[in-house]
C-alpha positions, 0 to 999 in steps of 0.5 A, a space after each residue: 161690494 155688490 149690488 142687489 137686484 131689488 136696488 137695481 130694479 128700483 133705480 131703473 123704475 125711478 129713472 123710467 117709472 112706466 118700465 117693467 123690469 125683470 133682473 136675473 142673478 146669473 151667477 147667484 154672486 150678486 155680481 152678474 145679472 141680466 135685465 130686461 127692461 120694457 119702457 115706452 121711453 125707448 120708442 124711436 131710439 136706437 139700441 145703444 140710446 136705449 141702453 144708455 138711458 138704463 146705465 144712466 139710471 144706475 148712476 155710475 154703479 157699472 163697473 163698480 158695485 155692479 160688475 156685469 149687466 147683460 141688457 135687453 131693452 124693448 118698447 111695449 
């Protein structure tokens, strides 16, 4: 079962309320996405820690409902 882009965005914004989120469906299959997430919560964190925050927001759906997510994280 694939995830909808709106659901991915909602979950990220729920965990990171100040986040600006852009989701792109890379293949049109609802299974391979690219996300750009901009949040002040990333300040001072390594890129790995920033990505871990986003993955945590997805509550274990990575590798299951969400097959692939190419992630770009930035601070405002």
